[in-house]
C-alpha positions as CSV (number, residue, x, y, z in Angstrom):
1,M,206.3,46.2,148.1
2,P,208.5,43.3,149.2
3,Q,206.8,40.3,150.7
4,R,206.8,40.4,154.5
5,S,208.7,37.5,156.1
6,A,207.3,35.3,158.8
7,R,209.5,37.0,161.5
8,E,208.4,40.4,160.3
9,T,204.7,39.3,160.5
10,A,205.2,38.0,164.0
11,L,206.8,41.2,165.1
12,A,204.0,43.3,163.6
13,A,201.5,41.0,165.4
14,L,203.2,41.5,168.7
15,R,203.3,45.3,168.3
16,L,199.6,45.4,167.3
17,W,198.8,43.3,170.4
18,R,200.6,45.8,172.6
19,K,199.1,48.9,171.0
20,E,195.5,47.8,170.3
21,R,195.0,45.3,173.2
22,C,193.4,42.8,170.8
23,F,193.1,39.2,171.7
24,A,196.0,37.3,170.2
25,D,193.9,34.8,168.3
26,S,191.8,37.4,166.5
27,L,194.9,39.5,165.8
28,F,196.8,36.6,164.2
29,S,193.8,35.9,162.0
30,R,193.7,39.4,160.8
31,L,197.4,39.5,160.0
32,R,197.5,36.0,158.4
33,V,194.9,37.1,155.9
34,K,196.9,40.1,154.9
35,A,200.3,38.4,154.8
36,E,201.2,36.4,151.7
37,L,202.9,33.5,153.5
38,T,203.2,29.8,152.9
39,A,201.4,27.4,155.2
40,S,204.7,26.6,157.0
41,D,205.5,30.3,157.4
42,R,202.0,30.9,158.8
43,A,202.6,28.1,161.3
44,F,205.9,29.7,162.2
45,V,204.3,33.0,162.8
46,L,201.7,31.4,165.1
47,E,204.5,29.7,167.0
48,L,206.5,32.9,167.4
49,V,203.6,35.1,168.5
50,Y,202.1,32.6,170.9
51,G,205.5,31.5,172.2
52,V,206.6,35.0,173.1
53,L,203.3,35.8,174.7
54,R,203.4,32.6,176.8
55,N,206.9,33.4,178.0
56,L,207.0,37.2,178.3
57,T,208.3,37.4,181.9
58,L,211.0,34.8,181.4
59,L,212.2,36.4,178.2
60,D,212.4,39.8,179.9
61,F,214.3,38.2,182.8
62,W,216.9,37.0,180.3
63,I,217.1,40.4,178.6
64,G,217.6,42.0,182.0
65,C,220.4,39.6,182.9
66,V,222.3,40.4,179.7
67,R,221.7,44.2,179.5
68,A,220.9,46.2,182.7
69,S,220.4,49.5,181.0
70,R,217.1,50.6,179.6
71,I,216.0,49.1,176.3
72,E,213.4,50.8,174.1
73,T,210.1,48.9,173.8
74,N,210.4,48.3,170.1
75,V,213.9,46.8,170.6
76,R,212.7,44.7,173.5
77,E,210.1,43.1,171.3
78,I,212.7,42.1,168.7
79,L,214.9,40.7,171.5
80,R,212.0,38.6,172.8
81,L,211.6,37.1,169.4
82,G,215.3,36.3,169.1
83,L,215.7,34.8,172.6
84,Y,212.5,32.7,172.2
85,Q,214.0,31.2,169.0
86,V,217.4,30.5,170.6
87,F,216.5,29.4,174.1
88,I,213.0,27.8,173.7
89,L,212.6,26.9,170.0
90,K,216.3,26.0,169.8
91,T,216.5,27.5,166.3
92,P,220.1,27.3,164.9
93,E,221.9,30.2,166.5
94,H,223.3,31.7,163.3
95,A,219.9,31.8,161.6
96,A,218.1,33.1,164.7
97,V,220.6,35.9,165.3
98,H,220.9,36.9,161.6
99,E,217.2,37.0,160.9
100,T,216.3,38.8,164.2
101,V,219.0,41.5,163.8
102,A,217.5,42.1,160.3
103,L,214.2,43.1,161.9
104,A,215.7,46.1,163.7
105,P,216.3,49.5,162.2
106,Q,219.9,50.1,161.1
107,K,220.8,52.2,164.1
108,Q,219.5,49.6,166.6
109,R,221.0,46.5,165.0
110,A,224.2,46.7,167.0
111,I,222.3,46.5,170.3
112,V,220.2,43.6,169.1
113,N,223.2,41.7,167.8
114,A,225.2,42.3,171.0
115,V,222.4,41.2,173.4
116,L,221.6,38.0,171.4
117,R,225.3,37.0,171.1
118,A,225.9,37.7,174.8
119,A,222.9,35.6,175.7
120,I,224.2,32.7,173.6
121,R,227.6,32.9,175.2
122,Q,225.9,32.8,178.7
123,R,223.3,30.2,177.7
124,S,224.1,27.7,180.5
125,E,224.3,30.4,183.2
126,L,221.1,32.1,182.0
127,L,219.2,28.8,181.9
128,A,220.4,27.9,185.4
129,R,219.4,31.4,186.7
130,A,216.0,31.0,185.2
131,D,215.4,27.6,186.9
132,A,216.2,29.3,190.3
133,Q,213.6,32.0,189.8
134,P,210.2,32.0,191.5
135,L,207.3,30.3,189.7
136,P,205.8,33.6,188.3
137,V,209.1,34.3,186.5
138,R,209.9,30.7,185.5
139,T,206.4,30.2,184.0
140,S,205.6,33.8,183.1
141,H,202.4,34.2,185.1
142,P,201.2,37.2,187.1
143,Q,202.1,36.9,190.8
144,F,198.5,37.3,192.0
145,L,197.3,34.4,189.9
146,V,200.1,32.1,191.1
147,E,199.4,33.1,194.7
148,R,195.6,32.4,194.5
149,W,196.2,29.0,192.8
150,R,198.8,28.1,195.4
151,Q,196.3,28.9,198.2
152,R,193.5,26.9,196.4
153,F,195.3,23.9,194.9
154,G,198.7,23.8,196.7
155,A,202.2,24.6,195.5
156,D,202.7,21.5,193.3
157,Q,199.4,21.7,191.5
158,A,199.7,25.4,191.0
159,E,203.1,24.7,189.2
160,E,201.5,22.0,187.1
161,L,198.7,24.4,186.1
162,C,201.2,27.1,185.1
163,K,203.1,24.5,183.0
164,W,199.9,23.3,181.5
165,N,199.0,26.8,180.4
166,N,202.3,27.3,178.6
167,A,202.1,24.1,176.6
168,P,200.6,24.0,173.1
169,A,196.9,23.1,173.2
170,R,195.8,19.7,171.9
171,I,193.2,19.6,169.2
172,Y,189.9,17.9,170.0
173,G,186.8,17.5,167.9
174,R,183.3,16.6,168.7
175,I,181.7,14.2,166.2
176,N,178.4,15.8,165.0
177,R,175.9,12.9,165.2
178,L,173.3,15.1,163.5
179,K,175.3,14.3,160.3
180,I,177.4,11.2,161.0
181,D,177.7,8.4,163.5
182,P,181.0,7.9,165.4
183,G,181.8,4.6,163.7
184,T,181.5,6.1,160.2
185,F,183.4,9.1,161.3
186,L,186.4,7.1,162.6
187,Q,186.5,5.1,159.3
188,S,186.2,8.3,157.2
189,Y,188.9,10.2,159.2
190,P,191.5,7.6,160.3
191,D,193.8,10.3,161.8
192,S,191.2,10.8,164.6
193,R,191.6,9.0,167.8
194,P,188.5,8.3,170.0
195,L,188.5,9.3,173.6
196,P,187.9,6.4,176.0
197,N,185.4,8.2,178.2
198,N,183.3,10.1,175.7
199,S,182.5,8.5,172.3
200,D,181.4,11.9,170.9
201,F,184.9,13.3,171.1
202,V,188.2,12.6,169.2
203,Q,191.7,13.8,169.4
204,L,193.3,15.1,166.2
205,N,196.8,15.8,165.0
206,S,195.7,18.8,162.9
207,L,192.6,20.7,161.9
208,P,190.5,18.3,159.8
209,A,189.5,20.5,156.9
210,A,187.3,18.0,155.2
211,A,185.4,17.0,158.4
212,L,184.9,20.6,159.3
213,A,183.7,21.6,155.8
214,S,181.2,18.8,155.7
215,G,179.8,19.5,159.2
216,H,180.9,16.1,160.5
217,C,183.0,17.7,163.2
218,Y,183.3,20.7,165.5
219,I,186.5,21.7,167.2
220,Q,185.7,21.6,170.9
221,D,187.4,20.6,174.1
222,P,185.8,17.7,176.0
223,S,185.4,19.8,179.1
224,T,182.6,21.7,177.4
225,A,180.5,18.5,177.4
226,I,180.1,18.8,181.2
227,A,177.5,21.6,181.1
228,C,175.6,19.9,178.2
229,E,175.5,16.5,180.0
230,L,174.1,18.1,183.1
231,L,171.4,20.0,181.2
232,K,170.6,16.9,179.2
233,P,167.7,18.4,177.1
234,K,165.1,16.1,175.6
235,P,163.6,16.1,172.1
236,G,160.7,18.5,171.8
237,E,161.7,20.8,174.7
238,K,162.2,24.5,174.6
239,I,165.8,25.5,175.6
240,L,167.4,28.9,176.3
241,D,171.1,29.1,175.8
242,A,171.6,32.6,177.3
243,C,175.3,33.2,176.3
244,A,175.7,31.0,173.2
245,A,178.6,32.2,171.1
246,P,180.4,30.7,169.3
247,G,177.8,27.9,169.5
248,G,179.6,24.7,170.3
249,K,177.5,23.9,173.4
250,T,174.3,25.1,171.6
251,I,174.8,22.6,168.8
252,Y,175.7,19.8,171.1
253,L,172.3,20.5,172.9
254,A,170.6,20.2,169.5
255,Q,172.2,16.7,169.1
256,F,170.9,15.7,172.5
257,M,167.4,16.8,171.3
258,Q,167.8,14.9,168.0
259,N,167.0,18.2,166.2
260,R,163.5,18.3,167.6
261,G,162.2,21.2,169.7
262,T,163.5,24.8,170.0
263,I,166.8,26.3,171.1
264,I,167.0,30.1,171.5
265,A,170.7,31.0,171.3
266,C,171.4,34.5,172.7
267,D,174.5,36.6,172.7
268,R,175.3,40.2,173.3
269,D,178.0,40.3,170.5
270,A,176.2,40.6,167.2
271,Q,179.3,39.4,165.2
272,R,179.8,36.4,167.4
273,L,176.1,35.6,167.1
274,Q,176.5,35.4,163.4
275,V,179.1,32.8,164.0
276,V,176.6,30.8,166.1
277,A,174.1,31.0,163.2
278,H,176.8,30.0,160.7
279,N,178.0,27.0,162.8
280,A,174.4,25.8,163.3
281,A,173.7,25.9,159.6
282,R,177.0,24.1,158.8
283,L,176.4,21.4,161.4
284,G,172.7,20.9,160.5
285,A,171.3,22.1,163.9
286,A,168.0,23.3,162.4
287,I,166.3,24.0,165.7
288,V,168.7,26.7,166.8
289,H,167.4,30.3,166.5
290,A,170.0,33.1,167.1
291,V,168.7,36.1,169.0
292,H,170.7,39.2,169.8
293,H,170.4,40.2,173.5
294,D,172.4,41.8,176.3
295,W,171.1,40.5,179.6
296,V,172.8,43.2,181.5
297,R,171.8,46.3,179.6
298,E,168.7,45.5,177.5
299,D,165.0,44.8,178.0
300,L,163.9,41.3,177.0
301,P,163.2,41.1,173.3
302,Q,159.9,39.8,172.0
303,D,161.7,36.9,170.2
304,I,162.5,35.5,173.7
305,A,159.5,36.6,175.7
306,S,157.0,35.0,173.2
307,I,158.6,31.6,173.7
308,A,159.1,31.6,177.5
309,P,158.9,29.8,179.8
310,F,161.7,27.4,178.9
311,D,162.0,23.8,180.0
312,R,165.7,24.2,180.5
313,V,168.2,27.0,180.5
314,L,171.9,27.1,180.0
315,V,173.9,30.0,181.4
316,D,177.4,29.5,180.1
317,A,178.4,32.8,181.7
318,P,181.1,35.3,180.5
319,C,184.1,34.8,182.8
320,T,187.8,35.4,183.4
321,N,188.7,32.3,181.3
322,T,191.3,31.1,183.8
323,G,190.5,27.5,182.8
324,V,191.4,28.0,179.2
325,I,194.6,30.0,179.3
326,R,196.4,27.3,177.3
327,R,194.1,28.3,174.4
328,R,193.6,32.0,175.2
329,I,197.2,32.6,175.9
330,D,197.1,36.3,176.6
331,V,194.3,36.2,179.1
332,K,196.8,36.1,182.0
333,W,198.2,39.4,180.9
334,R,194.8,41.1,180.8
335,L,193.5,40.0,184.2
336,Q,193.4,42.2,187.3
337,P,192.6,41.0,190.9
338,S,189.4,43.0,190.8
339,D,188.1,41.1,187.7
340,F,186.9,38.1,189.7
341,N,184.3,40.1,191.8
342,R,183.4,42.3,188.8
343,M,182.7,39.2,186.7
344,A,180.7,37.6,189.5
345,N,178.4,40.6,189.7
346,E,177.7,40.3,185.9
347,Q,177.2,36.6,186.2
348,L,174.6,37.0,188.9
349,I,172.7,39.5,186.9
350,I,172.6,37.3,183.8
351,T,171.6,34.2,185.8
352,R,168.8,35.9,187.7
353,A,167.4,37.2,184.5
354,A,167.5,33.8,182.8
355,L,165.9,32.2,185.8
356,E,162.8,34.3,185.4
357,L,162.3,32.6,182.0
358,L,162.6,29.1,183.4
359,K,159.4,27.2,184.1
360,P,158.6,25.9,187.6
361,G,160.0,22.4,187.7
362,G,162.6,23.3,185.1
363,V,166.4,22.9,185.2
364,L,169.1,25.6,184.9
365,V,172.7,24.8,184.4
366,Y,175.2,27.5,185.3
367,S,178.7,27.0,183.8
368,T,182.0,28.8,183.2
369,C,185.5,28.1,181.9
370,S,186.9,29.7,185.1
371,L,188.8,28.0,187.9
372,E,187.9,30.6,190.4
373,P,185.5,30.1,193.3
374,E,184.1,33.6,193.1
375,E,182.8,32.8,189.6
376,N,181.7,29.2,190.3
377,E,180.8,27.7,193.7
378,K,180.2,31.1,195.4
379,I,177.8,32.1,192.6
380,V,175.8,29.0,193.2
381,R,175.8,29.5,196.9
382,R,174.5,33.0,196.5
383,L,171.7,31.9,194.2
384,L,170.7,29.1,196.7
385,C,170.5,31.7,199.5
386,E,168.0,33.9,197.5
387,P,164.2,33.2,197.5
388,L,164.3,31.7,194.0
389,G,163.1,28.2,194.9
390,L,166.3,26.6,193.7
391,R,167.8,23.2,194.7
392,L,171.3,22.1,193.8
393,E,171.2,18.8,192.1
394,A,174.8,18.4,190.9
395,E,178.2,20.1,190.5
396,R,180.9,19.0,188.2
397,G,184.2,20.5,187.1
398,S,187.4,19.9,185.1
399,L,190.9,20.8,186.4
400,P,193.7,20.7,183.8
401,F,196.3,19.2,186.1
402,R,193.9,16.5,187.2
403,D,191.8,15.7,184.2
404,G,194.0,16.6,181.2
405,F,191.4,18.9,179.6
406,D,190.5,22.6,179.8
407,G,189.3,23.9,183.2
408,A,185.5,24.1,183.5
409,F,182.7,24.3,186.1
410,A,179.0,23.5,185.9
411,A,176.1,23.3,188.4
412,K,172.7,21.9,187.8
413,L,169.9,23.8,189.6
414,F,166.3,22.6,189.9
415,K,163.5,25.2,190.1
416,A,160.7,24.1,192.5
417,P,157.3,23.5,190.9
418,N,155.7,26.1,193.1
419,A,158.4,28.7,192.5
420,G,157.2,32.0,191.0
């Protein structure tokens, strides 16, 4: 069987994404393992798949400008790949057209060739028409998301947020002080650049294979530190991380605790929980104990009940991920307006259950990577209105257009000493 090219692999990934509704990152990982591609070709596949998914609405707008009649879905996916290369990647036109046309079945090659060449002839006009389109078309975001961000942040910042989401994500790493101190890390890995406001984090140009293999580093956005800093566990304490996978925050908590005490790391996804255990072992977080548990559907397992009550609890709740669309690029195409209230109900169930395991006088931090008030401030207000003996001690957040990192929210809640 002939070796599949990078463009063929990208097209196969986009078709599987449409048919199986997989997340783009996991889908790419599956295809990359199967495809016998060079490192540069694998990077090109990633660029093509992510680039097309980031720009779906805009690419379809250009296709509609050139060809008004109906186009089959399989042909449309090929045209998206071609137009992304020509208009956004600025691939040399001859190579882009020739290689893209070759992806089509013989009977459809004439259509693909005609549309791509017409688009190239009309390049200036098409670019100008795109610039005149509303923000949801220009930046390929669902109308309902754009409208809610405009209402919350204003028109200018909503546009900045959409542009942020479409840009390639920067690579950040957290220095693992359980194995190496920051000074030694920077000397050992000179390509890393320290962040001025958090000495635990560095910016990287590429994935640091050696640092990752040795457990010296964990790939993690600095916004994730907010929840851990608010929880601020102490050595010797008992900590519950209610929704731990993939374990970045969990292991950061172990660092705060100097690897002394107990952290129970729960997750409802057994496979993702294995990732937590693997990461904890690689990074030397010996106090982390992974326990499978679904807070919404299951009774409390003995592994957790026997250790409760906990000194501190982190509920890094499942959410709509609107703060991390730059990294989870297809989230915006999966969301529905009803998802915000649906997720809020689940978040409340999880947080109430975790609160029952928090000792009186203990601290719970509720956090998400969402930008939406239904999942953040409104959850906290609802908890404070219930007879749970809670007091709000702090709220912090990260907004991409303001802070330059992923979106995040965290609230620190204190449970009264006399609370039940």
